[in-house]
C-alpha positions in Angstrom: -10.8 8.0 17.5 -14.0 8.4 15.4 -13.7 10.6 12.3 -14.2 10.3 8.6 -11.1 10.3 6.4 -12.6 12.9 4.0 -9.7 15.4 4.4 -7.7 16.5 1.3 -5.3 13.9 0.0 -2.8 13.5 -2.7 -3.8 11.9 -6.1 -3.6 8.2 -6.6 -2.6 8.4 -10.3 -1.8 11.9 -11.5 -2.8 11.3 -15.1 -6.0 12.4 -16.8 -8.9 12.0 -16.3 -9.7 10.0 -13.1 -6.9 10.7 -10.7 -8.4 9.4 -7.5 -8.8 12.7 -5.7 -9.4 11.5 -2.1 -11.2 8.5 -0.7 -14.3 7.1 -2.3 -17.1 4.8 -1.0 -16.6 1.1 -1.6 -17.9 -0.3 -4.9 -18.2 -3.9 -6.1 -18.5 -2.7 -9.7 -16.2 -0.6 -11.8 -17.2 3.0 -11.7 -17.2 4.6 -15.2 -17.3 8.2 -13.8 -15.5 10.0 -11.0 -16.5 13.5 -9.8 -18.5 14.0 -12.9 -15.7 12.9 -15.2 -15.8 9.9 -17.6 -12.9 7.5 -16.7 -10.6 5.9 -19.1 -7.2 4.3 -18.1 -4.9 4.6 -16.2 -7.3 5.2 -13.3 -7.3 5.6 -9.5 -10.4 5.1 -7.4 -9.2 4.8 -3.8 -11.4 2.9 -1.4 -10.1 2.9 2.2 -9.3 -0.2 4.3 -7.6 0.3 7.6 -5.1 -2.6 7.5 -2.5 -1.7 10.1 -2.1 0.2 13.4 1.2 0.7 15.1 1.8 2.7 18.3 4.9 4.9 18.3 7.0 5.3 21.5 5.3 8.6 22.4 1.8 7.1 22.1 0.9 8.4 18.7 -0.8 6.0 16.4 0.6 5.2 12.9 -2.2 4.1 10.6 -1.9 2.1 7.3 -4.7 2.5 4.9 -4.8 0.1 1.9 -6.7 0.9 -1.3 -9.4 -1.7 -1.9 -9.7 -0.7 -5.6 -6.0 -1.6 -6.1 -6.8 -5.1 -4.8 -9.8 -5.5 -7.2 -7.9 -4.9 -10.4 -4.5 -5.9 -11.6 -2.6 -4.7 -14.7 -4.6 -4.8 -17.9 -7.6 -6.6 -16.4 -11.0 -6.3 -18.1 -13.1 -3.8 -16.1 -16.2 -6.0 -16.3 -17.3 -9.4 -17.7 -18.6 -9.4 -21.2 -18.1 -7.3 -24.3 -16.7 -4.8 -25.0 -13.3 -5.6 -23.6 -11.9 -2.6 -21.8 -8.6 -3.2 -20.0 -7.9 -1.3 -16.8 -4.5 0.0 -15.5 -5.1 0.8 -11.8 -3.0 3.0 -9.6 -3.0 2.4 -5.8 -4.0 5.3 -3.7 -3.2 3.9 -0.2 -2.0 6.1 2.6 0.4 6.3 5.6 -1.2 8.5 8.3 -0.6 9.5 11.9 -3.1 10.2 14.7 -2.1 12.3 17.7 -4.0 12.9 21.0 -5.7 16.2 21.5 -6.4 18.0 24.9 -9.1 15.5 25.7 -6.9 12.5 24.8 -9.0 11.8 21.7 -6.8 10.8 18.7 -7.1 13.1 15.7 -5.6 12.2 12.3 -2.9 14.3 10.6 -5.1 15.2 7.7 -7.6 16.7 10.2 -4.9 18.9 11.7 -4.3 16.5 14.6 -0.5 16.2 14.2 2.5 18.3 13.1 2.1 19.1 9.4 5.4 18.1 7.7 4.2 18.7 4.2 5.5 21.6 2.1 5.1 22.3 -1.6 8.6 21.1 -2.2 8.3 17.6 -0.5 4.8 16.3 -1.3 5.0 15.9 -5.1 3.3 19.2 -6.0 0.1 18.3 -4.1 -2.6 20.8 -3.3 -1.6 23.3 -0.7 -4.4 22.2 1.6 -3.0 18.6 1.9 -1.7 18.1 5.5 0.6 15.1 6.1 2.8 13.9 8.9 4.5 11.6 6.3 5.0 13.6 3.1 7.6 11.0 2.0 4.9 8.6 0.9 4.8 9.9 -2.7 6.8 8.9 -5.8 7.7 10.4 -9.1 5.0 13.0 -9.1 2.5 10.6 -10.6 1.8 8.7 -7.3 1.2 11.2 -4.5 0.0 8.4 -2.1 2.3 5.6 -2.9 2.3 3.5 0.3 0.5 0.1 0.2 -0.8 0.1 3.8 1.5 -2.2 5.7 3.7 -0.8 8.5 6.5 -2.1 10.7 8.3 -0.2 13.4 11.6 -1.0 15.2 11.6 1.3 18.2 15.4 1.6 18.2 15.5 2.9 14.6 14.9 6.5 13.4 12.9 5.3 10.4 9.5 3.7 9.8 9.3 0.9 7.2 6.3 0.5 4.8 5.9 -0.8 1.3 5.5 1.4 -1.8 4.8 1.4 -5.5 8.0 2.6 -7.2 10.1 2.6 -4.0 13.2 3.9 -5.8 11.6 5.8 -8.7 11.7 2.8 -11.0 8.3 2.7 -12.8 6.1 -0.4 -12.4 7.9 -1.7 -9.3 7.2 -2.3 -5.7 9.2 -2.8 -2.5 9.9 -1.6 1.0 10.7 2.0 1.7 11.7 4.0 4.8 10.4 7.4 6.0 11.9 9.4 8.9 9.8 8.9 12.1 10.2 12.6 13.0 10.1 14.5 9.7 8.1 12.1 7.7 10.5 12.5 4.8 11.5 9.6 2.5 14.9 8.1 3.4 15.4 5.3 0.9 13.8 2.3 -0.7 14.6 -1.2 -2.0 13.5 -2.6 -5.3 11.9 -6.0 -4.9 9.5 -6.7 -7.8 9.0 -5.4 -11.3 5.3 -5.2 -12.0 5.0 -5.0 -15.7 3.7 -8.5 -15.9 1.9 -9.0 -12.6 -0.1 -6.7 -10.4 1.0 -3.6 -12.2 0.4 -0.6 -10.0 -2.5 -2.4 -8.2 -2.2 -3.8 -4.7 1.0 -5.8 -4.4 2.9 -6.3 -1.2 1.0 -6.5 2.1 2.4 -6.3 5.7 5.9 -6.3 7.0 7.2 -7.4 10.4 10.4 -6.9 12.4 12.2 -10.2 13.4 14.3 -9.8 16.5 15.4 -13.5 16.8 19.1 -14.3 16.6 20.2 -15.3 13.1 20.6 -19.1 12.6 24.0 -20.7 12.1 25.1 -20.3 8.5 27.8 -22.0 6.4 28.1 -20.0 3.2 24.6 -19.8 1.7 23.8 -23.4 2.3 22.7 -23.8 5.9 
């Protein structure tokens, strides 16, 4: 698989003016403009990092992309050293993608029309019509159209795929694991783990998840 992730995506932070409309090149300094628009805050500036790859039972690849920008800035962090102080409220624009083999056995990502498109106008948070997604359930509350953080875990006996999300249960400024259906890509449920109003905010929070198949240890109440 060798292809650029420059296909249409959902918005990282659907608030004016800089919404994070797609992936952008890596930057070690804060970008004050985006697509010709002057940025204020909140802001999304998604920079892709491929952080997880899982193979489904049919051979398709499940890809977790983490947003580097969301790891560079936390809630109300100064955008650059020195005056004037301008605090930034970042929004993560990570993604949960799928890559399927074509006739030549080369993997093609869902956004490049390589897999079934499960996205409809009703289930992708009012994204643009040209956005193609196998996992449309990775959006929350309309403001975060790409809400997954990039980590993936798969139990092959389950019908769902587990990742971690910003606002996993539509509680603002929160993070936690969430499940999407492995076939339809729709959101199933989520679990609130951390309120983010005083920590990472909507920047990069949780990382990877793993399935533990070991037997549970002996327990006596909640003590052993």
